[in-house]
C-alpha positions in Angstrom: -47.6 33.7 -107.7 -45.3 36.0 -109.5 -46.2 37.2 -113.0 -42.8 36.3 -114.5 -41.9 33.3 -116.5 -38.2 32.8 -116.9 -35.5 30.2 -117.7 -34.8 28.0 -120.7 -38.4 26.7 -120.9 -40.0 30.1 -120.3 -42.1 30.1 -123.5 -43.2 26.5 -123.0 -44.2 27.3 -119.4 -46.0 30.4 -120.4 -48.1 28.5 -122.9 -48.8 25.5 -120.5 -52.3 26.0 -119.0 -51.4 23.6 -116.2 -48.8 26.2 -114.9 -51.2 29.2 -114.8 -53.1 30.4 -111.8 -56.8 29.7 -111.9 -58.8 32.2 -114.0 -61.2 34.3 -112.1 -64.9 33.7 -112.0 -67.1 36.8 -111.9 -70.8 36.9 -111.1 -72.9 38.6 -113.8 -74.8 41.6 -112.5 -78.6 41.6 -112.4 -78.7 43.7 -115.6 -77.0 40.9 -117.6 -78.6 38.0 -115.8 -82.1 37.1 -117.2 -82.7 34.8 -114.2 -81.8 37.3 -111.5 -85.4 37.7 -110.5 -85.6 34.0 -109.7 -82.5 34.4 -107.5 -80.3 32.4 -109.9 -76.6 33.4 -109.9 -74.6 33.1 -113.1 -70.9 33.2 -113.1 -68.5 33.7 -116.1 -64.9 32.6 -116.4 -62.7 35.3 -117.8 -61.0 33.3 -120.5 -59.7 36.5 -122.1 -57.2 36.7 -119.2 -55.7 33.4 -120.2 -52.1 33.8 -121.6 -53.1 31.5 -124.4 -56.0 33.8 -125.3 -59.0 31.6 -125.8 -60.5 28.3 -124.6 -60.0 26.5 -127.9 -56.2 27.0 -127.7 -56.0 25.0 -124.5 -56.9 21.5 -125.9 -54.9 22.3 -129.1 -51.8 23.1 -127.0 -52.3 19.8 -125.1 -52.6 17.8 -128.3 -49.4 19.4 -129.7 -47.6 18.8 -126.4 -48.6 15.2 -126.4 -47.5 14.7 -130.0 -44.1 16.3 -129.1 -43.7 14.1 -126.0 -44.5 10.8 -127.8 -43.0 11.8 -131.2 -44.8 12.2 -134.4 -46.8 8.9 -134.7 -48.0 9.6 -138.1 -46.2 7.6 -140.7 -44.4 9.6 -143.3 -44.5 8.7 -147.0 
């Protein structure tokens, strides 16, 4: 996958989590894993590598996108 987003919808595509490659999972080293002695592996997803920046932004983006697709359903005074 190329690391370029282009075209008229480039910004929208860049912010769309469904169009991103999967974020990497990294195994924690034994020095950071309190259960390493029990042979438990712990993996962390590197959300900092997400173009949106953090995990809370993903559902927020999806809510805004849905509102845009369906139109503002909130009645205005």
